[in-house]
C-alpha positions in Angstrom: -4.5 5.9 -2.1 -3.7 5.8 -5.8 -0.2 5.8 -7.3 1.0 6.9 -10.7 2.5 4.5 -13.2 4.6 5.5 -16.1 4.2 3.4 -19.3 7.1 3.3 -21.7 6.7 1.6 -25.0 9.3 -1.1 -25.3 11.0 -2.3 -28.5 9.1 -5.6 -28.6 5.6 -4.2 -28.7 5.2 -4.3 -24.9 5.1 -1.6 -22.2 7.6 -1.1 -19.4 5.7 -0.1 -16.3 7.5 1.9 -13.6 6.6 4.2 -10.8 8.2 7.5 -9.7 7.3 6.7 -6.1 8.8 3.3 -6.1 12.0 3.1 -8.1 12.2 -0.6 -7.5 8.9 -1.2 -9.2 9.3 -2.6 -12.7 6.8 -4.7 -14.7 5.8 -5.4 -18.3 2.5 -5.6 -20.0 1.2 -6.3 -23.4 -1.2 -3.5 -23.7 -2.0 -0.1 -22.0 -5.2 -1.6 -20.8 -3.3 -4.3 -18.9 -1.1 -1.7 -17.2 -3.3 -1.1 -14.2 -3.5 -4.8 -13.4 0.2 -5.6 -13.7 1.1 -2.3 -12.2 -1.0 -2.9 -9.2 0.5 -6.3 -8.6 4.0 -4.8 -8.8 3.0 -2.0 -6.5 1.7 -4.4 -3.9 4.9 -6.3 -4.0 7.0 -3.1 -3.6 4.9 -2.1 -0.6 5.1 -5.5 1.0 8.9 -5.5 0.5 9.2 -2.0 2.1 7.2 -3.2 5.1 9.3 -6.3 5.4 12.5 -4.2 5.3 11.1 -1.4 7.6 11.4 1.2 4.9 9.2 4.2 4.3 6.2 4.1 2.1 5.9 7.4 0.2 2.8 9.4 -0.4 1.6 9.2 -4.0 3.0 11.8 -6.3 0.8 13.7 -8.7 2.0 13.4 -12.3 -0.3 14.7 -15.0 -1.2 12.1 -17.6 0.1 9.1 -15.7 -1.9 6.0 -15.3 -3.1 5.8 -11.7 -3.8 2.6 -9.8 -6.0 2.5 -6.7 -4.9 0.1 -4.1 -7.5 -2.0 -2.4 -9.1 -0.5 0.7 -7.7 -3.1 3.1 -4.2 -2.6 1.8 -4.6 1.2 2.2 -5.7 0.6 5.8 -2.6 -1.6 6.5 -0.3 1.0 4.9 -1.8 3.7 7.1 -1.3 1.5 10.2 2.3 0.8 9.2 3.0 4.6 8.6 1.4 5.4 12.0 3.5 2.8 13.8 6.7 4.3 12.2 5.6 7.9 12.9 5.1 7.1 16.5 8.2 4.9 16.8 6.0 1.9 17.9 7.3 -1.6 17.0 5.2 -4.7 16.5 6.0 -6.0 20.0 4.8 -2.8 21.6 1.5 -2.6 19.7 0.9 -6.3 20.5 1.3 -5.6 24.2 -0.9 -2.5 24.0 -3.6 -4.5 22.2 -3.3 -7.5 24.5 -2.5 -9.9 21.6 0.3 -12.0 20.3 3.0 -10.8 17.9 1.9 -13.1 15.0 -1.5 -11.2 15.0 0.4 -8.0 14.4 2.4 -9.7 11.6 -0.9 -10.6 10.0 -2.2 -7.0 10.3 0.8 -5.8 8.2 0.7 -8.7 5.8 -0.9 -7.4 2.6 -2.1 -10.9 1.6 -3.9 -11.6 4.9 -7.6 -10.8 5.0 -7.5 -8.9 8.3 -10.7 -7.9 10.0 -11.4 -4.2 10.1 -12.3 -4.3 13.8 -8.9 -5.6 14.7 -7.3 -2.9 12.5 -9.4 -0.4 14.3 -8.2 -1.7 17.6 -4.6 -1.3 16.4 -5.2 2.3 15.5 -6.8 2.9 18.9 -3.7 1.5 20.5 -1.8 4.2 18.6 -4.2 6.9 19.8 -6.0 7.2 16.5 -9.5 6.8 15.3 -10.4 6.0 11.7 -13.1 7.9 9.7 -14.3 6.6 6.4 -15.6 9.0 3.8 -17.1 8.6 0.4 -16.5 10.9 -2.5 -18.0 11.1 -6.0 -15.8 9.6 -8.7 -14.4 12.0 -11.2 -16.4 11.9 -14.4 
């Protein structure tokens, strides 16, 4: 999961960082090299806010020439879980019951700052009738 960032030179020798997929995402950086770092932080905040407000998380758009930021694997896993819960109309209480756990455990699974265990996330996907497959691909040269 990598999202595009748009860098716009500002009038004070900084760059405005925005995203076409998250209109609420706005950040600033000193250099183009810093854009991925500050953009990723802003992206994670935007995603966390959307989860908190029960809003959709869009697929990444493909914009030629845009800076792209790759979200951490654990965050991507949590976003996929959140999307599956929404797609199936399953709320946190239902998945907690299906997994035989308490609601705070589900809250942590959807908390981007919590270091959730992959086996617990796998169990949540299984409760939704899904299995997760990991694949590796070569990086573009």
